[in-house]
C-alpha positions as CSV (number, residue, x, y, z in Angstrom):
1,M,0.0,0.0,0.0
2,F,1.3,3.4,-0.9
3,V,2.4,5.6,2.0
4,S,2.8,9.3,1.4
5,Q,5.0,9.8,4.5
6,V,7.0,7.4,6.6
7,A,8.6,7.8,10.0
8,D,12.3,8.0,10.3
9,G,12.6,5.0,12.6
10,P,13.2,5.0,16.3
11,P,15.3,8.1,17.3
12,S,18.8,7.5,18.3
13,S,20.4,8.9,21.4
14,H,22.1,11.7,19.5
15,D,19.1,12.4,17.3
16,S,16.5,13.3,19.9
17,P,16.3,13.8,23.7
18,Q,15.3,11.0,26.0
19,L,11.5,10.8,26.5
20,R,9.8,10.1,29.8
21,P,8.0,6.8,29.8
22,Q,4.2,7.4,29.5
23,M,1.1,5.4,30.3
24,T,-0.7,3.3,27.7
25,R,-4.1,4.3,26.4
26,G,-5.7,1.3,28.3
27,E,-4.2,2.5,31.6
28,I,-5.4,6.0,30.8
29,E,-9.0,4.8,30.1
30,S,-9.1,2.7,33.3
31,A,-7.8,5.6,35.3
32,L,-10.5,7.9,34.0
33,A,-13.2,5.3,34.5
34,S,-12.3,4.8,38.1
35,G,-12.4,8.5,38.8
36,S,-8.8,8.7,39.9
37,P,-6.8,10.3,37.1
38,P,-3.0,10.3,37.3
39,P,-1.5,13.5,38.7
40,V,-0.2,14.6,35.3
41,F,-3.7,14.8,33.9
42,T,-5.4,18.2,33.3
43,P,-9.1,18.8,32.9
44,S,-8.6,19.6,29.2
45,L,-6.8,16.3,28.6
46,R,-9.6,14.4,30.3
47,R,-12.3,16.1,28.2
48,S,-10.2,15.3,25.1
49,L,-10.1,11.6,25.9
50,R,-13.8,11.4,26.6
51,K,-14.5,13.1,23.2
52,D,-12.2,10.5,21.6
53,R,-14.2,7.7,23.0
54,E,-17.4,9.2,21.7
55,D,-15.9,9.8,18.3
56,S,-14.5,6.2,18.2
57,A,-18.0,4.8,18.9
58,Q,-19.5,6.8,16.0
59,D,-16.7,5.7,13.7
60,Q,-17.4,2.0,14.5
61,N,-21.1,2.5,13.6
62,Q,-20.2,4.2,10.3
63,L,-17.5,1.5,9.6
64,S,-20.0,-1.3,9.9
65,H,-22.3,0.3,7.3
66,R,-19.4,0.9,4.9
67,K,-18.0,-2.7,5.0
68,T,-20.7,-4.0,2.7
69,D,-20.2,-1.3,0.1
70,C,-16.4,-1.6,0.2
71,S,-16.6,-5.4,-0.3
72,Q,-18.9,-4.9,-3.3
73,V,-16.6,-2.4,-4.9
74,L,-13.5,-4.5,-4.3
75,S,-15.2,-7.6,-5.7
76,Q,-16.3,-5.6,-8.8
77,S,-12.9,-4.0,-9.4
78,E,-10.6,-7.0,-8.6
79,P,-9.0,-7.2,-12.1
80,E,-8.3,-3.4,-11.9
81,A,-6.8,-3.8,-8.4
82,K,-4.5,-6.5,-9.6
83,E,-3.4,-4.4,-12.6
84,R,-2.7,-1.4,-10.3
85,K,-0.8,-3.6,-7.9
86,S,1.5,-4.8,-10.7
87,Q,2.3,-1.2,-11.5
88,I,3.4,-0.2,-8.0
89,Y,7.2,-0.2,-7.8
90,F,7.9,2.0,-4.9
91,Q,7.4,1.7,-1.2
92,P,9.3,3.0,1.9
93,R,12.3,0.8,2.3
94,A,15.9,1.1,3.5
95,S,19.1,-0.2,1.9
96,I,20.1,-3.4,3.5
97,L,23.8,-2.4,3.9
98,D,23.2,1.2,4.9
99,Y,25.1,1.2,8.1
100,T,24.2,4.9,8.8
101,E,20.5,4.1,8.6
102,L,20.8,1.1,10.9
103,M,22.6,3.3,13.5
104,Y,19.8,5.9,13.3
105,Q,17.3,3.1,13.9
106,G,19.2,2.0,17.0
107,S,20.7,-1.2,15.5
108,D,24.4,-1.9,15.8
109,R,24.7,-5.5,14.7
110,I,27.2,-4.8,11.9
111,R,29.1,-2.0,13.7
112,G,32.1,-4.3,14.4
113,L,32.1,-5.6,10.8
114,V,32.1,-2.1,9.3
115,T,34.8,-1.0,11.8
116,C,36.9,-4.1,11.0
117,F,36.6,-3.6,7.2
118,W,37.7,0.1,7.2
119,T,40.5,-0.6,9.7
120,I,41.9,-3.3,7.4
121,I,41.5,-1.0,4.3
122,G,43.2,1.8,6.2
123,A,46.1,-0.4,7.2
124,Y,46.5,-1.8,3.7
125,L,46.5,1.7,2.2
126,I,49.2,3.0,4.6
127,S,51.4,0.0,3.7
128,L,50.7,0.7,0.0
129,L,51.6,4.4,0.3
130,L,54.8,3.7,2.2
131,S,55.9,1.2,-0.4
132,H,55.2,3.7,-3.2
133,Y,57.2,6.3,-1.3
134,E,60.2,3.9,-0.9
135,N,60.2,3.1,-4.6
136,N,59.3,6.5,-6.1
137,G,60.0,9.2,-3.5
138,E,56.4,10.3,-3.2
139,F,53.4,8.9,-1.3
140,L,50.7,9.4,-3.9
141,S,50.9,9.3,-7.7
142,R,49.6,12.6,-9.0
143,G,49.5,11.8,-12.8
144,L,46.0,10.3,-12.7
145,A,44.7,13.2,-10.5
146,S,45.9,15.9,-13.0
147,L,44.1,13.9,-15.7
148,I,40.8,13.5,-13.8
149,F,40.6,17.2,-12.7
150,S,41.8,18.8,-15.9
151,R,39.2,21.0,-17.7
152,G,36.8,20.6,-14.8
153,T,35.0,23.9,-15.3
154,D,34.2,23.0,-18.9
155,L,32.9,19.6,-17.8
156,I,30.7,21.0,-15.0
157,L,29.1,23.6,-17.3
158,S,28.5,21.1,-20.1
159,D,27.0,18.6,-17.6
160,L,24.7,21.4,-16.2
161,A,23.5,22.2,-19.7
162,L,22.9,18.5,-20.3
163,V,20.7,18.2,-17.3
164,L,18.8,21.5,-18.0
165,S,18.2,20.4,-21.6
166,T,16.1,17.4,-20.5
167,S,13.4,19.8,-19.3
168,F,12.1,20.0,-22.9
169,V,10.0,16.9,-22.0
170,V,7.5,19.1,-20.0
171,P,6.4,21.4,-22.8
172,F,6.6,18.4,-25.1
173,V,4.0,16.5,-23.1
174,R,1.8,19.5,-22.4
175,V,1.6,20.8,-25.9
176,L,1.4,17.6,-28.0
177,W,-0.5,15.2,-25.7
178,I,-2.5,17.0,-23.0
179,G,-2.8,20.6,-24.3
180,R,-6.0,22.3,-25.3
181,W,-5.1,22.4,-29.0
182,Q,-3.1,19.3,-29.3
183,P,-2.7,18.0,-32.9
184,Q,-5.0,15.1,-33.8
185,F,-2.3,13.5,-36.0
186,L,-0.2,13.0,-32.9
187,D,-2.8,11.3,-30.8
188,P,-0.8,9.5,-28.0
189,R,-2.8,6.3,-28.8
190,H,-1.5,6.2,-32.4
191,S,1.9,4.7,-33.4
192,R,2.8,8.1,-35.0
193,S,3.1,9.5,-31.5
194,M,5.6,6.8,-30.5
195,I,7.7,7.4,-33.6
196,F,7.7,11.1,-32.9
197,Q,8.8,10.5,-29.3
198,A,11.6,8.2,-30.5
199,A,12.8,10.8,-33.0
200,A,12.9,13.4,-30.3
201,E,14.9,11.1,-28.0
202,I,17.4,10.1,-30.7
203,G,17.9,13.7,-31.7
204,W,18.6,14.7,-28.1
205,L,21.1,11.9,-27.8
206,A,22.8,12.8,-31.1
207,V,23.2,16.4,-30.1
208,W,24.9,15.6,-26.8
209,Y,27.1,12.7,-28.0
210,T,28.3,15.0,-30.8
211,W,29.0,17.8,-28.3
212,Q,31.0,15.4,-26.2
213,G,33.0,14.3,-29.2
214,T,34.0,17.8,-30.3
215,R,35.2,19.1,-26.9
216,G,38.6,17.5,-26.9
217,W,38.2,16.3,-23.4
218,P,40.5,13.7,-21.8
219,W,39.3,10.1,-21.8
220,S,38.1,10.2,-18.2
221,Q,35.9,13.3,-18.8
222,R,34.4,11.7,-21.9
223,C,33.6,8.5,-19.9
224,F,31.8,10.4,-17.1
225,F,29.8,12.6,-19.6
226,S,28.7,9.7,-21.8
227,L,27.5,7.7,-18.7
228,H,25.6,10.7,-17.4
229,T,24.1,11.3,-20.9
230,A,22.8,7.7,-20.9
231,V,21.3,8.1,-17.4
232,N,19.5,11.3,-18.4
233,W,18.2,9.7,-21.5
234,M,16.7,6.9,-19.5
235,K,15.0,9.5,-17.3
236,V,13.7,11.3,-20.4
237,H,12.4,8.1,-22.0
238,S,10.6,7.0,-18.8
239,Y,9.0,10.4,-18.3
240,L,7.8,10.6,-21.9
241,S,6.6,7.0,-22.1
242,T,4.7,7.1,-18.8
243,N,3.0,10.4,-19.6
244,R,2.1,9.2,-23.1
245,R,0.4,6.2,-21.5
246,L,-1.4,8.4,-19.0
247,A,-2.4,10.8,-21.9
248,C,-3.9,7.8,-23.7
249,S,-5.9,6.9,-20.6
250,L,-7.0,10.6,-20.2
251,R,-8.4,10.8,-23.7
252,T,-10.1,7.5,-23.5
253,R,-11.7,8.5,-20.2
254,N,-13.0,11.8,-21.6
255,E,-14.4,10.1,-24.6
256,L,-16.2,7.5,-22.5
257,E,-17.6,10.2,-20.2
258,E,-18.9,12.1,-23.3
259,L,-20.5,8.9,-24.6
260,Q,-22.0,8.2,-21.2
261,S,-23.5,11.7,-21.0
262,T,-25.3,11.2,-24.4
263,R,-27.1,8.1,-23.3
264,K,-30.4,8.1,-21.6
265,E,-29.5,5.1,-19.4
266,Q,-26.2,4.7,-17.6
267,N,-24.1,1.8,-18.9
268,E,-22.6,-0.2,-16.0
269,D,-19.6,-1.4,-18.0
270,T,-18.8,2.1,-19.2
271,R,-19.0,3.4,-15.6
272,M,-16.6,0.8,-14.4
273,Q,-14.2,1.5,-17.2
274,I,-14.3,5.2,-16.3
275,K,-13.7,4.3,-12.6
276,A,-10.6,2.2,-13.5
277,L,-9.2,5.0,-15.7
278,D,-9.7,7.4,-12.8
279,A,-7.8,5.1,-10.5
280,E,-4.9,5.1,-13.0
281,L,-4.9,8.9,-13.5
282,C,-5.0,9.5,-9.8
283,P,-3.4,6.5,-8.0
284,Y,-2.8,8.3,-4.7
285,M,-3.2,12.0,-4.0
286,V,-2.3,14.0,-7.2
287,R,-4.2,13.7,-10.4
288,F,-2.8,13.6,-14.0
289,P,-2.3,16.0,-15.8
290,E,-1.8,18.4,-12.8
291,T,1.6,16.8,-12.3
292,Q,3.0,18.2,-15.6
293,T,5.0,21.0,-14.1
294,L,8.7,21.9,-14.1
295,S,8.9,21.5,-10.4
296,N,7.5,18.0,-10.6
297,Y,10.1,17.1,-13.3
298,A,12.9,18.7,-11.3
299,M,12.1,16.5,-8.3
300,F,12.1,13.4,-10.6
301,Q,15.5,14.5,-12.0
302,L,16.9,14.8,-8.5
303,C,15.4,11.6,-7.1
304,P,17.7,8.5,-7.4
305,T,15.4,6.6,-9.7
306,L,15.1,6.0,-13.5
307,V,11.4,5.2,-13.5
308,Y,8.9,8.0,-13.5
309,E,5.8,8.0,-11.2
310,I,3.2,10.6,-10.5
311,E,4.1,10.4,-6.8
312,Y,6.7,8.6,-4.7
313,P,6.8,7.6,-1.0
314,R,8.3,10.4,1.0
315,T,10.0,10.8,4.3
316,S,8.9,13.4,6.8
317,R,12.1,15.4,7.0
318,I,15.8,15.7,6.0
319,R,18.4,14.4,8.4
320,W,21.4,16.7,7.7
321,G,23.7,14.6,9.8
322,Y,22.8,11.6,7.6
323,V,23.6,13.7,4.5
324,A,27.0,14.8,6.0
325,E,27.9,11.2,6.7
326,K,27.1,10.2,3.1
327,M,29.1,13.1,1.7
328,A,32.1,12.2,3.9
329,G,31.7,8.5,2.8
330,T,31.7,9.6,-0.9
331,V,35.0,11.5,-0.5
332,G,36.6,8.7,1.5
333,I,35.7,5.9,-0.9
334,F,36.8,8.0,-3.8
335,I,40.2,8.5,-2.3
336,V,40.5,4.7,-1.7
337,F,39.4,4.1,-5.3
338,Y,42.0,6.5,-6.6
339,I,44.8,4.9,-4.7
340,V,43.9,1.4,-5.8
341,V,43.7,2.4,-9.4
342,A,46.8,4.5,-9.5
343,H,49.0,2.2,-7.5
344,L,47.7,-1.3,-8.3
345,V,45.8,-1.3,-11.6
346,I,47.9,1.1,-13.8
347,P,51.3,-0.4,-13.0
348,H,50.1,-3.9,-14.1
349,L,48.6,-2.5,-17.2
350,E,51.8,-0.7,-18.1
351,R,53.7,-4.0,-18.0
352,M,51.0,-6.0,-19.9
353,H,52.9,-6.1,-23.2
354,E,55.8,-7.6,-21.4
355,V,54.2,-10.2,-19.1
356,G,51.3,-11.1,-21.3
357,L,47.5,-10.8,-21.2
358,L,46.7,-13.8,-19.1
359,L,49.2,-13.1,-16.3
360,T,48.1,-9.5,-16.2
361,T,44.5,-10.6,-15.8
362,V,45.6,-12.8,-12.8
363,H,47.4,-9.9,-11.2
364,L,44.4,-7.6,-11.6
365,M,41.8,-10.0,-10.2
366,G,42.2,-8.6,-6.6
367,P,42.5,-4.9,-7.5
368,M,39.6,-5.0,-10.0
369,A,37.3,-6.8,-7.6
370,T,38.2,-4.1,-5.0
371,C,37.5,-1.3,-7.4
372,W,34.2,-3.0,-8.3
373,L,33.1,-3.2,-4.7
374,L,34.2,0.4,-4.0
375,F,32.3,1.6,-7.0
376,F,29.2,-0.2,-5.7
377,F,29.4,1.4,-2.3
378,I,30.1,4.9,-3.6
379,T,27.3,4.8,-6.1
380,F,24.5,3.0,-4.3
381,D,25.3,3.5,-0.6
382,S,26.7,7.0,-0.5
383,I,25.5,9.0,-3.6
384,A,22.1,7.3,-4.1
385,N,21.2,7.4,-0.4
386,G,22.5,11.0,-0.1
387,F,20.2,12.2,-2.9
388,A,17.4,10.1,-1.5
389,E,17.7,11.9,1.8
390,L,17.9,15.3,0.2
391,T,14.7,14.7,-1.8
392,C,12.9,12.8,1.0
393,F,12.7,9.8,-1.3
394,A,11.7,6.9,0.9
395,D,12.3,3.9,-1.3
396,R,16.0,3.2,-0.7
397,R,16.0,-0.3,-2.2
398,F,18.7,0.4,-4.7
399,Y,20.1,-3.2,-4.5
400,D,19.3,-6.6,-3.1
401,D,21.6,-9.3,-1.8
402,W,23.4,-9.7,-5.1
403,W,26.4,-11.3,-3.3
404,N,24.2,-14.4,-2.8
405,A,23.4,-14.6,-6.5
406,R,23.4,-18.1,-8.0
407,G,23.7,-16.9,-11.6
408,L,23.9,-14.0,-13.9
409,D,20.1,-13.6,-14.2
410,E,19.7,-13.3,-10.4
411,F,22.7,-10.9,-10.3
412,S,21.1,-8.7,-13.0
413,R,18.0,-8.4,-10.9
414,K,19.7,-7.6,-7.6
415,W,22.9,-5.7,-8.5
416,N,21.5,-2.4,-9.9
417,R,17.8,-2.1,-9.2
418,P,17.2,1.4,-10.7
419,V,18.4,0.2,-14.1
420,H,16.7,-3.2,-13.6
421,M,13.3,-1.5,-12.9
422,F,13.7,0.8,-15.9
423,L,14.3,-2.2,-18.2
424,A,11.6,-4.3,-16.5
425,R,8.9,-1.6,-17.1
426,H,10.0,-0.2,-20.5
427,I,11.5,-3.2,-22.2
428,Y,10.8,-6.6,-20.6
429,M,7.0,-6.2,-19.8
430,P,6.1,-4.5,-23.1
431,V,7.9,-7.2,-25.1
432,R,6.4,-10.0,-23.1
433,E,2.9,-8.7,-23.6
434,L,3.5,-8.0,-27.3
435,W,4.8,-11.6,-27.8
436,K,1.7,-12.9,-26.1
437,T,-0.8,-10.9,-28.1
438,S,0.9,-11.2,-31.5
439,R,0.7,-15.0,-31.7
440,D,-2.6,-14.8,-33.6
441,V,-1.3,-12.4,-36.2
442,K,-0.3,-14.0,-39.5
443,R,3.5,-13.6,-40.1
444,S,6.2,-15.4,-41.9
445,S,6.8,-19.1,-41.2
446,F,10.0,-18.5,-39.3
447,I,8.5,-15.9,-36.9
448,T,5.5,-18.2,-36.4
449,R,7.6,-21.2,-35.5
450,L,9.7,-19.0,-33.2
451,Q,6.7,-17.7,-31.4
452,K,5.4,-21.3,-30.9
453,T,8.7,-22.6,-29.5
454,M,9.9,-19.6,-27.5
455,P,8.0,-18.7,-24.4
456,P,7.1,-15.0,-23.9
457,S,9.4,-14.7,-20.8
458,V,12.4,-16.0,-22.8
459,A,11.7,-13.6,-25.7
460,A,11.4,-10.7,-23.3
461,M,14.7,-11.7,-21.6
462,A,16.5,-11.9,-25.0
463,A,15.1,-8.5,-26.0
464,T,16.2,-7.0,-22.7
465,F,19.7,-8.3,-22.9
466,F,19.9,-7.2,-26.6
467,F,18.9,-3.6,-25.6
468,S,21.3,-3.7,-22.6
469,S,24.2,-4.9,-24.8
470,I,23.6,-2.2,-27.4
471,L,23.5,0.4,-24.6
472,H,26.8,-1.0,-23.2
473,E,28.5,-1.0,-26.5
474,V,27.4,2.5,-27.5
475,T,28.5,4.0,-24.2
476,I,31.9,2.4,-24.3
477,V,32.5,3.4,-28.0
478,V,31.5,7.0,-27.3
479,A,33.5,7.2,-24.1
480,C,36.7,5.6,-25.5
481,H,36.4,6.7,-29.1
482,R,37.3,3.1,-30.0
483,W,35.3,0.2,-31.4
484,N,36.7,-3.2,-30.4
485,H,34.6,-5.2,-32.8
486,G,31.5,-5.3,-30.6
487,L,33.3,-7.2,-27.8
488,F,31.1,-5.8,-25.0
489,F,28.0,-6.5,-27.0
490,F,28.8,-10.2,-27.6
491,S,30.0,-10.7,-24.0
492,Q,26.6,-9.4,-22.8
493,M,24.6,-11.6,-25.2
494,L,26.6,-14.7,-24.3
495,Q,25.0,-14.5,-20.9
496,I,21.6,-15.7,-22.3
497,P,22.7,-19.3,-23.1
498,V,24.6,-19.5,-19.8
499,I,21.4,-18.5,-18.0
500,L,19.3,-21.0,-19.9
501,F,21.8,-23.8,-19.2
502,A,21.9,-23.0,-15.5
503,E,18.1,-23.1,-15.3
504,R,17.6,-26.3,-17.4
505,A,20.5,-28.5,-16.2
506,A,19.0,-30.5,-13.4
507,W,22.3,-31.5,-11.8
508,F,23.4,-27.9,-11.7
509,R,20.1,-26.2,-10.7
510,G,20.0,-27.7,-7.3
511,Q,23.6,-27.0,-6.4
512,Q,23.1,-23.6,-4.7
513,A,26.6,-23.3,-3.2
514,L,28.3,-24.4,-6.5
515,R,26.2,-21.9,-8.5
516,N,27.3,-19.1,-6.1
517,W,30.9,-20.1,-6.4
518,S,30.7,-20.2,-10.2
519,F,29.1,-16.7,-10.3
520,W,31.9,-15.2,-8.1
521,L,34.7,-16.9,-10.1
522,S,33.3,-15.6,-13.3
523,M,32.9,-12.1,-12.0
524,V,36.4,-12.0,-10.5
525,F,38.2,-13.4,-13.6
526,F,36.2,-12.0,-16.5
527,Q,36.1,-8.4,-15.3
528,P,39.9,-7.9,-15.5
529,L,40.1,-10.0,-18.6
530,L,37.7,-7.6,-20.4
531,L,39.6,-4.6,-19.1
532,C,42.9,-6.0,-20.4
533,I,41.4,-6.8,-23.8
534,Y,40.0,-3.3,-24.2
535,T,43.2,-1.5,-23.0
536,Y,45.8,-3.8,-24.7
537,G,46.1,-1.5,-27.8
538,A,46.9,1.5,-25.6
539,F,50.2,-0.1,-24.6
540,V,51.5,-1.3,-27.9
541,P,52.7,2.1,-29.1
542,K,56.1,3.2,-27.6
543,T,54.9,6.8,-27.0
544,S,55.3,8.4,-23.6
545,S,52.1,9.0,-21.6
546,L,49.9,6.0,-21.1
547,Q,47.9,7.0,-18.0
548,G,45.2,8.8,-20.1
549,P,43.9,5.7,-22.0
550,I,44.4,3.5,-18.9
551,A,42.3,5.7,-16.7
552,T,39.7,6.0,-19.3
553,S,39.3,2.3,-20.0
554,T,39.4,1.4,-16.3
555,T,36.7,3.9,-15.4
556,A,34.6,3.2,-18.6
557,V,34.5,-0.6,-18.2
558,A,33.9,-0.6,-14.4
559,A,31.3,2.2,-14.5
560,A,29.4,0.8,-17.5
561,N,29.3,-2.6,-15.8
562,A,28.1,-1.1,-12.5
563,T,25.6,1.3,-13.9
564,Y,23.9,-0.7,-16.7
565,S,24.5,-4.3,-15.9
566,L,21.4,-6.5,-16.0
């Protein structure tokens, strides 16, 4: 059930003052009935409690009369209720590894584990920095830092313009689909409207990818900008697609209401259809199209989600101490990430042409797994939770227990839930429904046989992986300005037969521990292998500076895997 506001959990000792224990309501009622109220009671409080008892009795009488009507309405609209339930993605939840949230709620079961983890990381970093000082005369390598922070002002201004340019979707929806003089040839229920929307999105992407290619940025800046462009495109697509669907429901509802007003007798089926459409247009508090404002879109742009909804569950207030802790965590994790990349990843990549591809992959298994985990924490635990707190976004379920994954399909559902939810709503479910409904349509013999042999879920999964593979490949090519013969695309698509084998092999399906081991071994080995293959060409030339392409490829591959992995 949707909750507009949620409490922030039990107050901690530093978050609120200690409260004096108070009597329960039953004790209060018995004290009043006996005529001996507690000494803390005042006459106004006693009058208030008596009035509450009278109002409660009246509410019980009214509730008994309403139960029959409510049961009739629920029984009549059960299909609509199931449909609405399938569309609800958001509810108040906390991240399962959010140590700060657990401490605010008074739980310290993982305090020792977190303290142990960061103590070991700190000790290892001190040893690493001392070793680097003994060999090079400096504690920290500054070559990668000069590359990352070069032309920072140009990058910030371009990124701000990128975000502001996405606001074109608000007048786009208001003028073309819900305006007073919207053109009939762009009816949102017609396929022409979908084509026009696709053309607008492709044009927007082309403009910003072209802009990024002409700026002459270093590789790391191109990687960040291309990733943020893809994230903003997903927000734009979700906003336009959701509002086009709502605009279709609004027009259908208005037409049914006009038809109902022209009839002498009210049609019960039409009335129920109007009621179902009203529930879709106003699921909670606010009604479409009243939500089509710049402030509503700005809030969606700031919320850590890629799926647009009319309303989201909200918290009651902003905890600035929580925000400060997340900001400090972001800075700290970034420093650790920088040290690992500069001192452990880059030196091995520089010697890759001497020691070979396979040996370099083995050397990078530990550092790359560390970078992967650090990127996970800085993205989903620090940045996402920080923005969620600033926007009072109550659904903090940005990931599930992906470390217990028994295969790539389970990992894709649990590792990055914002992207998973985007693909589930806008790719997987539409393709599955289209595959079901198009079986009766006459097509070529090959497509007909394919529809008979392939279940809708498998077809939807294949389409989702295909879209994800294309998105991965385009992002890497734009970021690195290098096409490696579709290596990322094929590596993503090869996951489909692996998933089908794991599900259909009876001897392997029941081995839960073995499946988890195989998942972890594949992730630890193939991530550095893919990185080495993508960066191998950067070390063949005998020119001087190699840190630029290394930093770019490291960041591009790791960030693309973390952000868009399914």
